[in-house]
C-alpha positions as CSV (number, residue, x, y, z in Angstrom):
1,M,1.3,-14.5,15.1
2,L,1.6,-16.2,11.7
3,Y,2.2,-12.8,10.0
4,R,5.4,-12.5,11.9
5,I,6.4,-16.0,10.7
6,F,5.5,-15.2,7.1
7,R,7.5,-11.9,7.1
8,P,11.1,-13.4,7.5
9,I,10.2,-16.1,5.0
10,A,9.1,-13.4,2.5
11,R,12.2,-11.4,3.2
12,F,14.4,-14.4,2.5
13,I,12.6,-15.2,-0.7
14,V,13.0,-11.6,-1.9
15,W,16.7,-11.7,-1.0
16,V,17.2,-15.0,-2.9
17,L,15.3,-13.9,-6.0
18,N,16.7,-10.4,-6.2
19,G,18.9,-9.3,-3.3
20,H,18.7,-5.6,-4.1
21,L,15.8,-4.1,-2.0
22,H,16.7,-0.6,-1.0
23,V,14.5,1.4,1.4
24,H,14.7,5.2,1.5
25,H,13.5,7.7,4.2
26,K,12.1,5.2,6.6
27,E,12.5,8.0,9.2
28,R,9.3,9.5,7.7
29,L,7.1,6.7,8.9
30,P,4.7,8.1,11.5
31,E,4.2,6.7,14.9
32,G,1.3,4.4,15.4
33,T,-0.8,3.0,12.6
34,Y,-1.2,4.6,9.2
35,I,-2.5,4.1,5.6
36,L,0.3,3.5,3.2
37,V,-0.9,4.7,-0.2
38,A,1.0,4.1,-3.5
39,P,0.5,4.1,-7.3
40,H,0.0,0.5,-8.3
41,R,2.9,-0.7,-10.6
42,N,3.1,-4.4,-10.2
43,W,1.5,-7.3,-8.3
44,W,4.3,-7.9,-5.8
45,E,4.4,-4.3,-4.4
46,P,2.3,-5.1,-1.3
47,I,4.9,-7.6,-0.1
48,L,7.8,-5.2,-0.7
49,F,6.1,-2.3,1.0
50,A,5.3,-4.5,4.0
51,L,8.9,-5.6,4.2
52,A,10.2,-2.0,3.8
53,A,8.1,-0.7,6.6
54,S,8.8,-3.5,9.0
55,P,8.1,-4.0,11.9
56,T,4.7,-2.4,11.2
57,E,2.1,-5.1,10.5
58,F,-0.3,-4.4,7.6
59,M,-3.8,-5.3,6.5
60,F,-4.4,-5.9,2.8
61,M,-7.5,-5.5,0.6
62,T,-7.7,-8.6,-1.7
63,K,-10.3,-9.5,-4.4
64,Q,-12.7,-12.0,-3.0
65,E,-12.1,-14.5,-5.7
66,L,-8.8,-15.4,-4.1
67,F,-10.6,-16.6,-1.0
68,K,-12.3,-19.4,-2.8
69,N,-9.3,-21.6,-2.6
70,P,-9.2,-23.0,1.0
71,V,-5.4,-23.1,1.2
72,L,-5.0,-19.6,-0.2
73,R,-7.8,-18.4,2.1
74,W,-5.9,-19.7,5.1
75,I,-2.8,-17.9,4.1
76,L,-4.6,-14.6,3.3
77,N,-6.5,-14.7,6.6
78,N,-3.3,-15.1,8.5
79,A,-1.6,-12.3,6.5
80,H,-4.3,-9.9,7.6
81,A,-5.9,-9.8,4.2
82,F,-9.7,-9.4,3.8
83,P,-11.9,-9.9,0.8
84,V,-13.4,-7.1,-1.3
85,N,-16.1,-7.4,-4.0
86,R,-14.8,-5.0,-6.6
87,E,-18.1,-4.9,-8.5
88,H,-20.3,-4.4,-5.5
89,P,-18.2,-3.2,-2.5
90,S,-20.0,-3.5,0.9
91,P,-19.7,-1.2,4.0
92,S,-17.1,-3.7,5.3
93,V,-14.6,-2.3,2.9
94,I,-14.5,0.7,5.1
95,K,-15.4,-0.8,8.5
96,I,-12.8,-3.5,8.6
97,P,-9.7,-1.3,8.0
98,V,-11.0,1.5,10.2
99,K,-11.4,-1.1,13.1
100,G,-7.9,-2.5,12.4
101,L,-6.3,0.9,12.3
102,K,-8.0,2.1,15.5
103,S,-8.1,-0.9,17.8
104,E,-6.1,-3.8,16.4
105,G,-2.7,-2.1,15.9
106,L,-2.7,-2.8,12.2
107,S,-1.7,-0.4,9.4
108,L,-3.2,-0.6,5.9
109,I,-1.7,-0.8,2.4
110,M,-3.9,0.7,-0.3
111,F,-3.5,1.6,-4.0
112,P,-6.1,4.4,-4.4
113,S,-6.1,4.0,-8.2
114,G,-7.7,0.6,-7.6
115,T,-5.8,-1.3,-10.4
116,R,-2.4,-1.2,-12.0
117,H,-3.9,0.3,-15.1
118,S,-6.0,3.1,-13.7
119,A,-4.8,6.7,-13.3
120,S,-8.0,7.9,-11.5
121,L,-7.9,8.0,-7.7
122,K,-10.7,6.6,-5.7
123,S,-12.0,8.1,-2.5
124,G,-11.8,5.0,-0.2
125,A,-8.4,5.9,1.2
126,L,-9.6,9.4,2.1
127,V,-12.7,8.1,3.8
128,I,-10.7,5.5,5.8
129,A,-8.2,8.1,6.8
130,R,-10.9,10.6,8.0
131,M,-12.9,8.0,9.9
132,S,-9.9,6.4,11.6
133,G,-8.0,9.6,12.3
134,R,-4.9,8.0,10.9
135,P,-2.5,9.6,8.4
136,L,-1.9,8.7,4.8
137,L,1.7,7.8,4.0
138,P,2.7,8.2,0.3
139,A,5.1,5.6,-1.0
140,V,6.5,4.6,-4.4
141,Y,8.2,1.6,-6.0
142,Q,10.8,1.9,-8.7
143,G,12.3,-1.1,-10.2
144,P,11.6,-4.0,-12.6
145,L,8.0,-4.1,-13.8
146,T,8.3,-7.8,-14.9
147,F,9.1,-10.8,-12.8
148,K,11.9,-11.5,-15.3
149,G,13.5,-8.2,-14.3
150,V,13.3,-9.2,-10.6
151,L,15.1,-12.5,-11.4
152,Q,17.7,-10.6,-13.3
153,R,18.4,-8.9,-9.9
154,K,17.7,-5.4,-11.1
155,G,17.6,-2.9,-8.3
156,I,14.4,-2.4,-6.3
157,E,13.8,1.0,-4.7
158,I,11.1,1.9,-2.1
159,N,10.7,5.5,-1.0
160,F,8.5,7.0,1.7
161,G,7.1,10.5,1.7
162,N,5.8,12.7,4.5
163,P,2.5,11.8,6.1
164,I,-0.7,13.6,5.0
165,V,-3.3,14.2,7.7
166,I,-7.0,14.5,7.0
167,D,-8.9,16.3,9.8
168,R,-11.9,14.4,11.0
169,K,-13.9,17.6,10.7
170,T,-13.2,17.8,7.0
171,K,-16.2,17.2,4.9
172,L,-15.2,15.1,1.8
173,T,-16.9,17.0,-1.0
174,P,-15.8,16.6,-4.6
175,E,-13.7,19.7,-4.2
176,T,-11.9,18.6,-1.0
177,E,-11.4,15.1,-2.5
178,A,-9.8,16.6,-5.6
179,A,-7.5,18.7,-3.4
180,Y,-6.3,15.7,-1.4
181,N,-5.9,13.6,-4.5
182,Q,-3.8,16.3,-6.0
183,Q,-1.7,16.4,-2.8
184,L,-1.2,12.6,-3.1
185,E,-0.2,12.9,-6.8
186,D,2.3,15.7,-6.0
187,A,3.7,13.7,-3.1
188,W,4.2,10.6,-5.3
189,K,5.9,12.8,-8.0
190,Q,8.2,14.3,-5.4
191,I,9.4,11.0,-3.9
192,D,9.7,9.5,-7.4
193,Q,12.0,12.3,-8.3
194,E,14.0,11.9,-5.1
195,L,14.9,8.4,-6.3
196,D,15.4,9.2,-10.0
197,P,14.5,12.5,-11.7
198,D,14.2,10.8,-15.0
199,F,11.9,8.0,-13.8
200,H,8.7,7.6,-15.8
201,Y,6.1,4.8,-15.5
202,E,3.7,3.8,-18.1
203,A,0.9,1.3,-17.4
204,K,0.7,-1.5,-20.0
């Protein structure tokens, strides 16, 4: 319930701060729940992706340290976020999103690289997609990479790709994981080029 209250507030704040959120190829969003996967380029992307894919409601993986503050914990819990221990992830990292995708009507936003500064993909998104039977949806952000750029009202672009389905019968071996990871990388490259063929992102 509170998620639906937070969403228009977030949309209004984004409009006041920037006013130039443009969404491309929303018709590619699959029916039902899905796992939105994107390269991580800044800390505000989850909010923008959630707004761009509205009315879908999303879960978010959030580092457990943020849940120590009681006020922030209340906000995160009501925004469908759940804590993750990055150093020692527990089985709940897989079980919680699979349950949300299958029985709670919630989609999931993930950044398979794990951090904004990592180029290597992790297998978590693939495992969750396989266990839940839900597709991966590639998405990209192009726009300001600093909050100053947002306040300067530089254009913000969100583009969605075509869903990628992982058959439940597929065994996730190093070879199949590498193949799916390459498929994701190719999809991100394609939808980046759809927005701007000259776009290039460098992690700092």
